[in-house]
N, CA, C, O and CB atoms as a CASP TS submission, in Angstrom:
PFRMAT TS
TARGET T0000
AUTHOR 0000-0000-0000
METHOD Language model
MODEL 1
PARENT N/A
ATOM      1  N   UNK     1      14.298 -18.963 -11.071  1.00  0.00           N
ATOM      2  CA  UNK     1      13.184 -19.629 -10.910  1.00  0.00           C
ATOM      3  C   UNK     1      12.070 -17.942  -9.650  1.00  0.00           C
ATOM      4  O   UNK     1      11.219 -17.083  -9.879  1.00  0.00           O
ATOM      5  CB  UNK     1      13.801 -21.631  -9.973  1.00  0.00           C
ATOM      6  N   UNK     2      12.552 -18.222  -8.949  1.00  0.00           N
ATOM      7  CA  UNK     2      12.174 -16.140  -7.894  1.00  0.00           C
ATOM      8  C   UNK     2      11.546 -15.249  -8.912  1.00  0.00           C
ATOM      9  O   UNK     2      10.528 -14.568  -9.026  1.00  0.00           O
ATOM     10  CB  UNK     2      14.082 -14.829  -7.309  1.00  0.00           C
ATOM     11  N   UNK     3      12.746 -15.599  -9.691  1.00  0.00           N
ATOM     12  CA  UNK     3      12.819 -13.823 -10.515  1.00  0.00           C
ATOM     13  C   UNK     3      11.904 -13.643 -11.570  1.00  0.00           C
ATOM     14  O   UNK     3      11.149 -12.725 -11.891  1.00  0.00           O
ATOM     15  CB  UNK     3      14.362 -13.395 -11.367  1.00  0.00           C
ATOM     16  N   UNK     4      12.219 -14.986 -12.122  1.00  0.00           N
ATOM     17  CA  UNK     4      10.612 -14.884 -13.268  1.00  0.00           C
ATOM     18  C   UNK     4       9.324 -14.949 -12.359  1.00  0.00           C
ATOM     19  O   UNK     4       8.428 -14.242 -12.820  1.00  0.00           O
ATOM     20  CB  UNK     4      10.386 -16.501 -14.547  1.00  0.00           C
ATOM     21  N   UNK     5       8.871 -15.824 -10.801  1.00  0.00           N
ATOM     22  CA  UNK     5       7.677 -15.822 -10.421  1.00  0.00           C
ATOM     23  C   UNK     5       7.413 -13.817 -10.112  1.00  0.00           C
ATOM     24  O   UNK     5       6.331 -13.250 -10.265  1.00  0.00           O
ATOM     25  CB  UNK     5       7.585 -17.061  -8.978  1.00  0.00           C
ATOM     26  N   UNK     6       8.446 -13.276  -9.766  1.00  0.00           N
ATOM     27  CA  UNK     6       8.061 -12.084  -9.125  1.00  0.00           C
ATOM     28  C   UNK     6       7.819 -11.576  -9.892  1.00  0.00           C
ATOM     29  O   UNK     6       6.882 -10.793  -9.734  1.00  0.00           O
ATOM     30  CB  UNK     6       8.695 -11.420  -8.401  1.00  0.00           C
ATOM     31  N   UNK     7       8.503 -11.651 -11.316  1.00  0.00           N
ATOM     32  CA  UNK     7       7.546 -10.263 -12.796  1.00  0.00           C
ATOM     33  C   UNK     7       6.721 -10.853 -12.503  1.00  0.00           C
ATOM     34  O   UNK     7       6.141 -10.337 -11.548  1.00  0.00           O
ATOM     35  CB  UNK     7       7.721 -10.031 -14.790  1.00  0.00           C
ATOM     36  N   UNK     8       6.121 -12.111 -12.957  1.00  0.00           N
ATOM     37  CA  UNK     8       5.636 -12.575 -12.948  1.00  0.00           C
ATOM     38  C   UNK     8       3.955 -11.461 -12.786  1.00  0.00           C
ATOM     39  O   UNK     8       3.184 -10.884 -13.553  1.00  0.00           O
ATOM     40  CB  UNK     8       6.319 -13.480 -12.261  1.00  0.00           C
ATOM     41  N   UNK     9       4.175 -11.776 -10.626  1.00  0.00           N
ATOM     42  CA  UNK     9       3.093 -11.555 -10.035  1.00  0.00           C
ATOM     43  C   UNK     9       3.478 -10.041  -9.841  1.00  0.00           C
ATOM     44  O   UNK     9       2.446  -9.526  -9.413  1.00  0.00           O
ATOM     45  CB  UNK     9       2.767 -12.503  -8.800  1.00  0.00           C
ATOM     46  N   UNK    10       4.302  -9.220  -9.928  1.00  0.00           N
ATOM     47  CA  UNK    10       4.203  -7.616 -10.820  1.00  0.00           C
ATOM     48  C   UNK    10       3.218  -7.185 -11.536  1.00  0.00           C
ATOM     49  O   UNK    10       2.298  -6.394 -11.328  1.00  0.00           O
ATOM     50  CB  UNK    10       5.125  -7.408 -11.835  1.00  0.00           C
ATOM     51  N   UNK    11       3.779  -8.270 -13.025  1.00  0.00           N
ATOM     52  CA  UNK    11       2.796  -7.964 -13.967  1.00  0.00           C
ATOM     53  C   UNK    11       0.988  -8.085 -13.865  1.00  0.00           C
ATOM     54  O   UNK    11       0.100  -7.424 -14.403  1.00  0.00           O
ATOM     55  CB  UNK    11       3.265  -8.774 -14.949  1.00  0.00           C
ATOM     56  N   UNK    12       0.960  -9.261 -12.908  1.00  0.00           N
ATOM     57  CA  UNK    12      -0.879  -8.740 -12.686  1.00  0.00           C
ATOM     58  C   UNK    12      -1.099  -8.435 -11.823  1.00  0.00           C
ATOM     59  O   UNK    12      -2.194  -8.808 -11.403  1.00  0.00           O
ATOM     60  CB  UNK    12      -2.028  -9.504 -12.766  1.00  0.00           C
ATOM     61  N   UNK    13      -0.185  -7.477 -10.847  1.00  0.00           N
ATOM     62  CA  UNK    13      -0.483  -6.397  -9.663  1.00  0.00           C
ATOM     63  C   UNK    13      -0.891  -5.463 -10.786  1.00  0.00           C
ATOM     64  O   UNK    13      -2.072  -5.125 -10.712  1.00  0.00           O
ATOM     65  CB  UNK    13       0.918  -5.811  -8.478  1.00  0.00           C
ATOM     66  N   UNK    14      -0.141  -4.911 -11.913  1.00  0.00           N
ATOM     67  CA  UNK    14      -0.233  -3.876 -12.536  1.00  0.00           C
ATOM     68  C   UNK    14      -1.251  -4.442 -13.835  1.00  0.00           C
ATOM     69  O   UNK    14      -1.298  -3.821 -14.896  1.00  0.00           O
ATOM     70  CB  UNK    14       1.253  -3.282 -12.832  1.00  0.00           C
ATOM     71  N   UNK    15      -1.975  -5.581 -13.618  1.00  0.00           N
ATOM     72  CA  UNK    15      -2.878  -5.469 -14.342  1.00  0.00           C
ATOM     73  C   UNK    15      -4.468  -4.896 -13.835  1.00  0.00           C
ATOM     74  O   UNK    15      -5.432  -4.486 -14.482  1.00  0.00           O
ATOM     75  CB  UNK    15      -2.806  -6.652 -14.831  1.00  0.00           C
ATOM     76  N   UNK    16      -4.195  -5.107 -12.201  1.00  0.00           N
ATOM     77  CA  UNK    16      -5.319  -5.457 -11.659  1.00  0.00           C
ATOM     78  C   UNK    16      -5.247  -4.020 -10.834  1.00  0.00           C
ATOM     79  O   UNK    16      -6.019  -3.895  -9.883  1.00  0.00           O
ATOM     80  CB  UNK    16      -5.374  -6.995 -10.871  1.00  0.00           C
ATOM     81  N   UNK    17      -4.442  -3.045 -11.129  1.00  0.00           N
ATOM     82  CA  UNK    17      -3.886  -1.604 -10.727  1.00  0.00           C
ATOM     83  C   UNK    17      -4.885  -0.991 -11.911  1.00  0.00           C
ATOM     84  O   UNK    17      -5.706  -0.108 -11.660  1.00  0.00           O
ATOM     85  CB  UNK    17      -1.891  -1.268 -10.895  1.00  0.00           C
ATOM     86  N   UNK    18      -4.726  -1.515 -13.105  1.00  0.00           N
ATOM     87  CA  UNK    18      -5.327  -0.841 -14.261  1.00  0.00           C
ATOM     88  C   UNK    18      -6.850  -1.160 -14.321  1.00  0.00           C
ATOM     89  O   UNK    18      -7.661  -0.453 -14.919  1.00  0.00           O
ATOM     90  CB  UNK    18      -4.605  -1.290 -15.595  1.00  0.00           C
ATOM     91  N   UNK    19      -7.112  -2.137 -13.734  1.00  0.00           N
ATOM     92  CA  UNK    19      -8.623  -2.467 -13.715  1.00  0.00           C
ATOM     93  C   UNK    19      -9.872  -1.726 -12.990  1.00  0.00           C
ATOM     94  O   UNK    19     -11.008  -1.418 -13.350  1.00  0.00           O
ATOM     95  CB  UNK    19      -8.659  -3.680 -13.203  1.00  0.00           C
ATOM     96  N   UNK    20      -9.051  -1.574 -11.688  1.00  0.00           N
ATOM     97  CA  UNK    20      -9.487  -0.579 -10.545  1.00  0.00           C
ATOM     98  C   UNK    20      -9.500   1.067 -11.323  1.00  0.00           C
ATOM     99  O   UNK    20     -10.448   1.847 -11.423  1.00  0.00           O
ATOM    100  CB  UNK    20      -8.180  -0.697  -9.065  1.00  0.00           C
ATOM    101  N   UNK    21      -8.510   1.171 -11.655  1.00  0.00           N
ATOM    102  CA  UNK    21      -8.301   2.521 -12.321  1.00  0.00           C
ATOM    103  C   UNK    21      -9.543   2.684 -13.433  1.00  0.00           C
ATOM    104  O   UNK    21     -10.368   3.577 -13.240  1.00  0.00           O
ATOM    105  CB  UNK    21      -6.700   2.581 -13.095  1.00  0.00           C
ATOM    106  N   UNK    22      -9.655   1.864 -14.526  1.00  0.00           N
ATOM    107  CA  UNK    22     -10.964   2.073 -15.334  1.00  0.00           C
ATOM    108  C   UNK    22     -12.448   1.990 -14.555  1.00  0.00           C
ATOM    109  O   UNK    22     -13.501   2.627 -14.557  1.00  0.00           O
ATOM    110  CB  UNK    22     -10.961   0.944 -16.460  1.00  0.00           C
ATOM    111  N   UNK    23     -11.952   0.954 -13.968  1.00  0.00           N
ATOM    112  CA  UNK    23     -13.481   0.937 -13.283  1.00  0.00           C
ATOM    113  C   UNK    23     -13.710   1.896 -12.547  1.00  0.00           C
ATOM    114  O   UNK    23     -14.898   2.068 -12.272  1.00  0.00           O
ATOM    115  CB  UNK    23     -13.834  -0.156 -12.434  1.00  0.00           C
ATOM    116  N   UNK    24     -12.785   2.783 -12.009  1.00  0.00           N
ATOM    117  CA  UNK    24     -12.837   4.583 -10.860  1.00  0.00           C
ATOM    118  C   UNK    24     -13.238   5.290 -12.046  1.00  0.00           C
ATOM    119  O   UNK    24     -14.013   6.155 -11.639  1.00  0.00           O
ATOM    120  CB  UNK    24     -10.932   5.529  -9.965  1.00  0.00           C
ATOM    121  N   UNK    25     -13.102   5.410 -13.584  1.00  0.00           N
ATOM    122  CA  UNK    25     -13.096   6.384 -14.348  1.00  0.00           C
ATOM    123  C   UNK    25     -14.781   5.762 -15.044  1.00  0.00           C
ATOM    124  O   UNK    25     -15.738   6.370 -15.525  1.00  0.00           O
ATOM    125  CB  UNK    25     -11.510   6.521 -15.361  1.00  0.00           C
ATOM    126  N   UNK    26     -14.572   4.621 -14.849  1.00  0.00           N
ATOM    127  CA  UNK    26     -16.142   5.350 -15.467  1.00  0.00           C
ATOM    128  C   UNK    26     -17.329   5.200 -14.626  1.00  0.00           C
ATOM    129  O   UNK    26     -18.464   5.216 -15.101  1.00  0.00           O
ATOM    130  CB  UNK    26     -16.695   4.647 -16.914  1.00  0.00           C
ATOM    131  N   UNK    27     -16.978   4.996 -12.869  1.00  0.00           N
ATOM    132  CA  UNK    27     -17.988   4.959 -12.178  1.00  0.00           C
ATOM    133  C   UNK    27     -18.425   6.626 -12.314  1.00  0.00           C
ATOM    134  O   UNK    27     -19.461   7.171 -12.693  1.00  0.00           O
ATOM    135  CB  UNK    27     -17.657   4.293 -10.720  1.00  0.00           C
ATOM    136  N   UNK    28     -16.741   7.300 -11.674  1.00  0.00           N
ATOM    137  CA  UNK    28     -16.702   8.736 -12.022  1.00  0.00           C
ATOM    138  C   UNK    28     -17.854   9.518 -13.297  1.00  0.00           C
ATOM    139  O   UNK    28     -18.616  10.481 -13.216  1.00  0.00           O
ATOM    140  CB  UNK    28     -15.149   8.867 -12.513  1.00  0.00           C
ATOM    141  N   UNK    29     -17.446   8.363 -14.664  1.00  0.00           N
ATOM    142  CA  UNK    29     -18.305   9.850 -16.158  1.00  0.00           C
ATOM    143  C   UNK    29     -19.646   9.067 -15.802  1.00  0.00           C
ATOM    144  O   UNK    29     -20.445  10.003 -15.809  1.00  0.00           O
ATOM    145  CB  UNK    29     -17.695   9.773 -18.753  1.00  0.00           C
ATOM    146  N   UNK    30     -20.601   7.596 -15.405  1.00  0.00           N
ATOM    147  CA  UNK    30     -21.916   7.364 -15.268  1.00  0.00           C
ATOM    148  C   UNK    30     -22.114   8.852 -13.856  1.00  0.00           C
ATOM    149  O   UNK    30     -23.065   9.619 -14.009  1.00  0.00           O
ATOM    150  CB  UNK    30     -22.246   5.362 -14.786  1.00  0.00           C
ATOM    151  N   UNK    31     -21.424   9.008 -12.973  1.00  0.00           N
ATOM    152  CA  UNK    31     -22.465   9.270 -11.981  1.00  0.00           C
ATOM    153  C   UNK    31     -21.458  11.074 -11.777  1.00  0.00           C
ATOM    154  O   UNK    31     -21.284  11.588 -10.672  1.00  0.00           O
ATOM    155  CB  UNK    31     -22.589   7.738 -10.280  1.00  0.00           C
ATOM    156  N   UNK    32     -21.015  11.630 -12.954  1.00  0.00           N
ATOM    157  CA  UNK    32     -21.312  12.388 -12.883  1.00  0.00           C
ATOM    158  C   UNK    32     -19.884  12.961 -11.788  1.00  0.00           C
ATOM    159  O   UNK    32     -19.318  13.951 -12.251  1.00  0.00           O
ATOM    160  CB  UNK    32     -22.713  12.260 -12.705  1.00  0.00           C
ATOM    161  N   UNK    33     -19.440  12.556 -10.763  1.00  0.00           N
ATOM    162  CA  UNK    33     -18.157  12.757  -9.755  1.00  0.00           C
ATOM    163  C   UNK    33     -17.478  13.731  -9.874  1.00  0.00           C
ATOM    164  O   UNK    33     -16.861  13.843 -10.933  1.00  0.00           O
ATOM    165  CB  UNK    33     -17.210  11.857  -9.766  1.00  0.00           C
ATOM    166  N   UNK    34     -17.357  14.672  -8.954  1.00  0.00           N
ATOM    167  CA  UNK    34     -15.633  14.792  -9.328  1.00  0.00           C
ATOM    168  C   UNK    34     -15.082  15.027  -8.163  1.00  0.00           C
ATOM    169  O   UNK    34     -15.716  15.190  -7.120  1.00  0.00           O
ATOM    170  CB  UNK    34     -15.083  16.023 -10.368  1.00  0.00           C
ATOM    171  N   UNK    35     -14.031  15.054  -8.264  1.00  0.00           N
ATOM    172  CA  UNK    35     -12.850  14.623  -7.775  1.00  0.00           C
ATOM    173  C   UNK    35     -12.544  15.653  -6.414  1.00  0.00           C
ATOM    174  O   UNK    35     -11.750  15.212  -5.582  1.00  0.00           O
ATOM    175  CB  UNK    35     -11.710  14.670  -9.019  1.00  0.00           C
ATOM    176  N   UNK    36     -13.001  16.668  -6.235  1.00  0.00           N
ATOM    177  CA  UNK    36     -11.990  17.891  -5.609  1.00  0.00           C
ATOM    178  C   UNK    36     -12.499  17.427  -4.539  1.00  0.00           C
ATOM    179  O   UNK    36     -13.666  17.634  -4.207  1.00  0.00           O
ATOM    180  CB  UNK    36     -12.072  19.651  -5.921  1.00  0.00           C
ATOM    181  N   UNK    37     -11.505  16.608  -3.753  1.00  0.00           N
ATOM    182  CA  UNK    37     -11.048  16.048  -2.806  1.00  0.00           C
ATOM    183  C   UNK    37     -10.045  17.562  -1.078  1.00  0.00           C
ATOM    184  O   UNK    37      -9.133  18.388  -1.097  1.00  0.00           O
ATOM    185  CB  UNK    37      -9.930  14.818  -3.934  1.00  0.00           C
ATOM    186  N   UNK    38     -10.844  17.136  -0.209  1.00  0.00           N
ATOM    187  CA  UNK    38     -10.573  19.094   0.338  1.00  0.00           C
ATOM    188  C   UNK    38      -9.853  17.635   1.820  1.00  0.00           C
ATOM    189  O   UNK    38     -10.222  16.489   2.080  1.00  0.00           O
ATOM    190  CB  UNK    38     -12.964  21.000   0.899  1.00  0.00           C
ATOM    191  N   UNK    39      -8.780  18.515   2.383  1.00  0.00           N
ATOM    192  CA  UNK    39      -7.992  17.552   3.647  1.00  0.00           C
ATOM    193  C   UNK    39      -7.811  18.053   4.368  1.00  0.00           C
ATOM    194  O   UNK    39      -6.593  18.204   4.273  1.00  0.00           O
ATOM    195  CB  UNK    39      -6.868  16.933   3.643  1.00  0.00           C
ATOM    196  N   UNK    40      -8.386  18.981   5.949  1.00  0.00           N
ATOM    197  CA  UNK    40      -8.071  19.087   7.201  1.00  0.00           C
ATOM    198  C   UNK    40      -6.711  18.707   7.326  1.00  0.00           C
ATOM    199  O   UNK    40      -6.348  17.673   6.765  1.00  0.00           O
ATOM    200  CB  UNK    40      -8.911  18.384   7.998  1.00  0.00           C
ATOM    201  N   UNK    41      -5.652  19.598   8.181  1.00  0.00           N
ATOM    202  CA  UNK    41      -4.859  19.492   9.227  1.00  0.00           C
ATOM    203  C   UNK    41      -5.098  18.842  10.417  1.00  0.00           C
ATOM    204  O   UNK    41      -5.904  19.552  11.018  1.00  0.00           O
ATOM    205  CB  UNK    41      -4.603  20.478   9.492  1.00  0.00           C
ATOM    206  N   UNK    42      -4.906  18.144  10.897  1.00  0.00           N
ATOM    207  CA  UNK    42      -5.158  17.497  12.328  1.00  0.00           C
ATOM    208  C   UNK    42      -3.575  17.267  13.181  1.00  0.00           C
ATOM    209  O   UNK    42      -2.737  16.849  12.381  1.00  0.00           O
ATOM    210  CB  UNK    42      -6.030  15.809  12.049  1.00  0.00           C
ATOM    211  N   UNK    43      -3.294  17.358  13.893  1.00  0.00           N
ATOM    212  CA  UNK    43      -2.301  17.026  14.528  1.00  0.00           C
ATOM    213  C   UNK    43      -2.797  15.700  15.054  1.00  0.00           C
ATOM    214  O   UNK    43      -3.967  15.461  15.351  1.00  0.00           O
ATOM    215  CB  UNK    43      -1.857  18.043  15.468  1.00  0.00           C
ATOM    216  N   UNK    44      -1.752  14.842  15.140  1.00  0.00           N
ATOM    217  CA  UNK    44      -2.099  13.338  15.784  1.00  0.00           C
ATOM    218  C   UNK    44      -0.966  13.243  16.662  1.00  0.00           C
ATOM    219  O   UNK    44       0.012  13.175  15.917  1.00  0.00           O
ATOM    220  CB  UNK    44      -2.175  11.932  14.662  1.00  0.00           C
ATOM    221  N   UNK    45      -0.508  13.195  18.123  1.00  0.00           N
ATOM    222  CA  UNK    45       0.281  13.107  18.685  1.00  0.00           C
ATOM    223  C   UNK    45       1.125  11.657  18.368  1.00  0.00           C
ATOM    224  O   UNK    45       2.353  11.575  18.372  1.00  0.00           O
ATOM    225  CB  UNK    45      -0.217  13.420  19.801  1.00  0.00           C
ATOM    226  N   UNK    46       0.689  11.134  18.239  1.00  0.00           N
ATOM    227  CA  UNK    46       0.865   9.198  18.401  1.00  0.00           C
ATOM    228  C   UNK    46       2.380   8.950  16.461  1.00  0.00           C
ATOM    229  O   UNK    46       3.368   8.270  16.184  1.00  0.00           O
ATOM    230  CB  UNK    46      -2.064   7.891  17.859  1.00  0.00           C
ATOM    231  N   UNK    47       1.331  10.253  15.641  1.00  0.00           N
ATOM    232  CA  UNK    47       1.835   9.892  14.213  1.00  0.00           C
ATOM    233  C   UNK    47       3.095  11.174  13.715  1.00  0.00           C
ATOM    234  O   UNK    47       2.987  12.400  13.670  1.00  0.00           O
ATOM    235  CB  UNK    47       0.270   9.897  13.030  1.00  0.00           C
ATOM    236  N   UNK    48       4.323  10.217  13.375  1.00  0.00           N
ATOM    237  CA  UNK    48       5.611  11.618  12.902  1.00  0.00           C
ATOM    238  C   UNK    48       5.009  12.303  11.934  1.00  0.00           C
ATOM    239  O   UNK    48       4.417  11.625  11.094  1.00  0.00           O
ATOM    240  CB  UNK    48       7.270  11.150  12.150  1.00  0.00           C
ATOM    241  N   UNK    49       4.993  13.698  11.794  1.00  0.00           N
ATOM    242  CA  UNK    49       4.526  14.180  11.413  1.00  0.00           C
ATOM    243  C   UNK    49       5.280  14.477  10.176  1.00  0.00           C
ATOM    244  O   UNK    49       4.728  14.961   9.188  1.00  0.00           O
ATOM    245  CB  UNK    49       4.135  14.797  12.158  1.00  0.00           C
ATOM    246  N   UNK    50       6.967  14.092  10.243  1.00  0.00           N
ATOM    247  CA  UNK    50       7.654  14.731   9.348  1.00  0.00           C
ATOM    248  C   UNK    50       7.123  12.893   7.957  1.00  0.00           C
ATOM    249  O   UNK    50       7.359  12.622   6.780  1.00  0.00           O
ATOM    250  CB  UNK    50       9.808  15.254  10.129  1.00  0.00           C
ATOM    251  N   UNK    51       6.624  12.427   8.727  1.00  0.00           N
ATOM    252  CA  UNK    51       6.199  10.882   7.753  1.00  0.00           C
ATOM    253  C   UNK    51       5.007  11.632   7.332  1.00  0.00           C
ATOM    254  O   UNK    51       5.212  12.082   6.205  1.00  0.00           O
ATOM    255  CB  UNK    51       5.798   9.026   8.687  1.00  0.00           C
ATOM    256  N   UNK    52       3.951  11.921   7.736  1.00  0.00           N
ATOM    257  CA  UNK    52       2.904  12.890   7.175  1.00  0.00           C
ATOM    258  C   UNK    52       3.113  13.697   6.296  1.00  0.00           C
ATOM    259  O   UNK    52       2.110  13.785   5.587  1.00  0.00           O
ATOM    260  CB  UNK    52       2.428  13.610   7.941  1.00  0.00           C
ATOM    261  N   UNK    53       4.074  14.473   5.904  1.00  0.00           N
ATOM    262  CA  UNK    53       4.840  15.266   5.156  1.00  0.00           C
ATOM    263  C   UNK    53       5.253  14.812   3.471  1.00  0.00           C
ATOM    264  O   UNK    53       5.080  15.217   2.321  1.00  0.00           O
ATOM    265  CB  UNK    53       6.028  15.391   6.037  1.00  0.00           C
ATOM    266  N   UNK    54       6.020  13.502   4.350  1.00  0.00           N
ATOM    267  CA  UNK    54       6.330  12.174   2.870  1.00  0.00           C
ATOM    268  C   UNK    54       5.314  11.812   2.466  1.00  0.00           C
ATOM    269  O   UNK    54       5.308  11.889   1.237  1.00  0.00           O
ATOM    270  CB  UNK    54       7.053  10.666   3.100  1.00  0.00           C
ATOM    271  N   UNK    55       4.557  11.502   2.799  1.00  0.00           N
ATOM    272  CA  UNK    55       2.959  11.217   2.184  1.00  0.00           C
ATOM    273  C   UNK    55       2.391  11.737   1.272  1.00  0.00           C
ATOM    274  O   UNK    55       1.618  11.272   0.435  1.00  0.00           O
ATOM    275  CB  UNK    55       2.019  11.419   2.907  1.00  0.00           C
ATOM    276  N   UNK    56       2.916  13.080   1.487  1.00  0.00           N
ATOM    277  CA  UNK    56       1.531  14.504   1.065  1.00  0.00           C
ATOM    278  C   UNK    56       2.386  14.691  -0.623  1.00  0.00           C
ATOM    279  O   UNK    56       1.846  14.633  -1.728  1.00  0.00           O
ATOM    280  CB  UNK    56       1.637  16.786   2.599  1.00  0.00           C
ATOM    281  N   UNK    57       3.859  14.925  -0.298  1.00  0.00           N
ATOM    282  CA  UNK    57       5.068  15.109  -1.404  1.00  0.00           C
ATOM    283  C   UNK    57       4.414  13.526  -2.696  1.00  0.00           C
ATOM    284  O   UNK    57       3.862  13.526  -3.796  1.00  0.00           O
ATOM    285  CB  UNK    57       7.268  14.738  -0.289  1.00  0.00           C
ATOM    286  N   UNK    58       4.851  12.510  -1.818  1.00  0.00           N
ATOM    287  CA  UNK    58       4.647  11.296  -2.798  1.00  0.00           C
ATOM    288  C   UNK    58       2.851  11.965  -3.655  1.00  0.00           C
ATOM    289  O   UNK    58       2.591  12.572  -4.694  1.00  0.00           O
ATOM    290  CB  UNK    58       4.516   9.321  -1.542  1.00  0.00           C
ATOM    291  N   UNK    59       2.172  11.513  -2.715  1.00  0.00           N
ATOM    292  CA  UNK    59       0.903  11.285  -3.036  1.00  0.00           C
ATOM    293  C   UNK    59       0.293  12.753  -4.159  1.00  0.00           C
ATOM    294  O   UNK    59      -0.749  12.794  -4.813  1.00  0.00           O
ATOM    295  CB  UNK    59       0.089  11.079  -1.445  1.00  0.00           C
ATOM    296  N   UNK    60       1.161  13.598  -4.066  1.00  0.00           N
ATOM    297  CA  UNK    60       0.926  15.207  -4.680  1.00  0.00           C
ATOM    298  C   UNK    60      -0.429  15.788  -4.418  1.00  0.00           C
ATOM    299  O   UNK    60      -1.362  15.806  -5.221  1.00  0.00           O
ATOM    300  CB  UNK    60       1.073  15.286  -6.362  1.00  0.00           C
ATOM    301  N   UNK    61      -0.423  16.408  -2.814  1.00  0.00           N
ATOM    302  CA  UNK    61      -1.478  16.638  -2.088  1.00  0.00           C
ATOM    303  C   UNK    61      -0.026  17.701  -1.662  1.00  0.00           C
ATOM    304  O   UNK    61      -0.114  18.535  -0.760  1.00  0.00           O
ATOM    305  CB  UNK    61      -2.470  15.318  -1.058  1.00  0.00           C
TER
END
């Protein structure tokens, strides 16, 4: 029973994600937005820099 509910939940999450992706695309096109995001390197002592590197790799930055 739990596995069945988990699968339904995952399917719902995929649908919600698709809705937001679609809405983002519509807003981007309507307002002619450019998606050129640039990040500056910032050192924060309480954050493990290895985790930031992993995050950047996972996000594709």
